[in-house]
N, C-alpha and C positions, 0 to 999 in steps of 0.2 A: 310218736315214738317207739320205736318196736323192743317190748320187754326184753327180747331174746338176745341183745346184741349191747354192746359195750358204749354207754356213753363217759363221752370226757369231762368232768366238772372240778371247777375248784370250792373246795370247804367249806362253807360261812358260818360257820357256827353251828350250832344247834343245843338241844332241851331234854333231858329226861323226862319219858312217858313210863308210869308204872314203874314195878317194881327192878326191871329189868332190860327194859326197850330204852330205844332213842329217839330225837326225830332229830333229822343232820340237813342242815338249808346246800343249797349249794349253788350256787352261780354258772350255770352254760350256755353254749351255742345256741341253744334252742331256749335262751328265756333263763327264769330264778327257777328252783327246783328246791321243794320238801318231802323227803321219802324217809321210811320207819326203817331201824336197822335192830329188828328183834335179839331179842339177848345183848346185845351190842353190849353191855354192861357187864354182866357174867365170864363171857368168854370175847375175852379182848385177842386173841392168837386166831377167834377167825375173819378179824377184821383190824388186824396188826396194823395201825399207824394210817389206816385210812380214811379215818374222823380229823385226824389233827387238821385245826387252822390252816389254814393260804397252802395245802397240798393239792397239785394237781393228780385223782386220779380217774382210772376206768372203774366203770361199776356195771355191773347187770346187774335188772331188776326179776322178782317172780314175774308172771305170766298173771294179767291184770283179770281178775275173778267179778268186780263190778265198779261201775263207778269212785272213785276216793284216790288215796295216796300210796304214792310209789311203795312196795318194799324192796329193798335192796338182798338179791338176791346171794350174791359175791362182791370183793372188789378187790382191789390194787392201787400202791402209789405207783404215778410215772412220777413226779416230783416231789419230793418233800419241801422239798426251802428250809431247812432247820434253822439256816442263818436267821431267821426272820424270827424264831423265839426264843431268840436267844441275849436280844438286846431290846431293852423296855422301847426306846424311839424306836427299831423298827414294828415292834411288835404295836404299837401305837398308830404308827399311818399306816401298817401293813392293814389292819385290823379296820380301820376306817374304809380305805379302799374296799375291801370286798363288803362291809356291811353298806356306803354308799351303793354299790353295783348292785348287789341284793335288794336292796329298794326301789330303783330306778330301773331295774330290769323286766320285762315282759314277762308274764307266764306261756309257757308254752307256744311262741313266737321266738320267729326266728332278733338273735340278740350275736350272731358273728363279729361286729366290729368290738362290741363292747368284752365279750371274752377272750378277744386275741389283745387289747387293751390291756387287762387287768393283766392276764398271763405275761405281758411283756414289761409290763411294771416291776410283775412281785420279782420276777427275774433281777430286772436292773435294781431292785431294791436291797436284792441278795449282795451285790458286789459292790454297793456303796452306803454310807450314811444317810441315815434319812435325814429329808428336809422340808424346808418350804415351798420351794422349787418344784420339787419332784411335787408335794401337794395338788400345787397347782397346776401344775404339767398335764397329771393326770386331769382332773377335775373341768380342765377345757377339751383337753381334745374326749372325754366324756360326754359333755355337755354336743358336741359336735358328731358322737356316735350314736345320740338321741332323736339327731336330726334335728338341734335346735340352734344351729351355728349362728354366729352372731354377725349382725352389719356392721363393719365395720367402715366403707369408703363416704359413707354418706350420712348425714342426720338422718335417722329411721324417719325419723317426723317429718321435714319439712324437704329433706333428699339436699338441701344445700351441704355445699365444702365443711368435712370438718373443719375447724382452725389447730393449729399446734397444742392447742389447749381447749379437751372437751371431755364428755361427760357419758362413763357408762352403766346401761342397767339391762343384761338380758333379759330382765322379767319381761320385758317390751321390748327387746326385739337387737340391741347390739347401742351403736353409738347415736349421742346425740348433741346438737351445738347450745349455748346458754339457755337460749330463752325458749326452749324444752325441755330442759334438764329434768326435774320433779326434783324425786328421789333419787337420782342419781349420780351415780362417783365420779367425782373431778380427778382427768391423768393426765398426763404430759405425754410429748413425744416419745419418750422413749419405752415408756411402760406400753404405749398401743403399736408402736415398730414390735417390740417384745412378742405382744400378745397376738399381734400380723402373725410373724416364723411360727409362733407354734400350729393356727388356727390352716397355716397353707401347709402343714408335711400331712398326709393323706394317714387316716386313721390305724390303716393297715403296717404302714409304715413304724418304725422303733417313734416314740410321740421326744426321744429324747434327738433324737434328727435334728429336731427346730432348733436346738439350742448349742448345735455343736459349727465350731471355724470353718472353715475352708479347707485343715486336713482333715475334717471329723471329729477333731476333740471335743466333749462337752466342755459346754464353756456353763459350767454354774454357778462358779464363786464369783463371778465380775460382780459388784456392791451396785449395779444398776441393774442387774435380774435378782438378783434379792428383794432388791426396794421394789420392784415391778410385779413380784408376787405377793410381796407384802400389802401392795395399793391396790391390789386386784383381791383381794381376800374378802372385802364384807360383797365383791360384784358375785362373786361363785353361791357365798353364803346365804346373798339374798334368794339367788335363783333356784339353788337348792333346797332353800327351807320350802318356799313357792310350791316348786315341782311336789313334794314328798311330803308335806305339811305335817311331816311330824320330829320330835328333837332323837339327831342320833344316838346311842348309846354312846359310840367311842369318842364323840368330838371331846370328851371330860377327860379323859384319858392323856387326847392330843394336845388339848390346852394344859395339862402341867409338865409334858413336854417340850411347849413354846414350838410348834411345827403346825 
C-alpha cells in the first residue's frame, strides 16, 4: 500500500486505545486492515462520521517510519449507510456481514470480490428489510469469493450422479450421496436448485440477480426460497465455524432477531 494515496475501506468496528486514541478495523479490496486514529476520542470534528460502522470511507495514512500498524492521517465518508443504524434487524445483519468479512479476509492480500460483495450487500440492505435469505445469499457468495465453491453436480466422494434428495457438507467440498453423507445435511431438490442458482451468478454481479425472475424482479418472499435459506443454515454455519475457528460476537444479536 502507498501511504499517501487514498484507500477505500468499509468500517468494521474498533476499540479504544489509551486515553484518546482508537484502533479501527476495516475491510478493503486489499484485505482486512487495522489502523490507529490518534486523538479520535478527543477531536470528533477531525474524523466526523469516518469511523461509523458500515460506512465506506476514503482513508489517507501517515508515512510509515517502521513496521507496525498504519496511522490514519485523514478520512472522508463516501457512503454513510445511515439506514443500517436505525433498525435493530439491519444493525444485527450488517454487523454480522462486516464481522464475518473481517474474520475471513486476508491481510494485505487482494480481496476485490469480497470487498465488492460486502459493498453491494450493505447497499441492498439499506433499501430492504433484513432477512435470512439475504444472510444466506451473502454467505454463499462469500464462500465462492474465498475460492471454496462447492461441487453440486456429483457426489464429491464417489462422483456418482446425485439423486433428488442429497446431502451437503461444504467443509468436505459440496454435495454427497446417502452412502457418503456422514455429517452432511439432507436437502431436497428445491434447495439444491436455489443453491445452484446463487452459485451460478458471478460474484462481481449483484448477488441478488440470482433470486430474480425473468423481468429482473427479486423474488425473496417465496416460501420455498425462505425454506431453502433456512435449510442451508447449518451447512454455512459449519463451514464458517471450521474456517474461522471461533464464534463471532454478532451471531448472538442475529439470533435475538431470528435472522
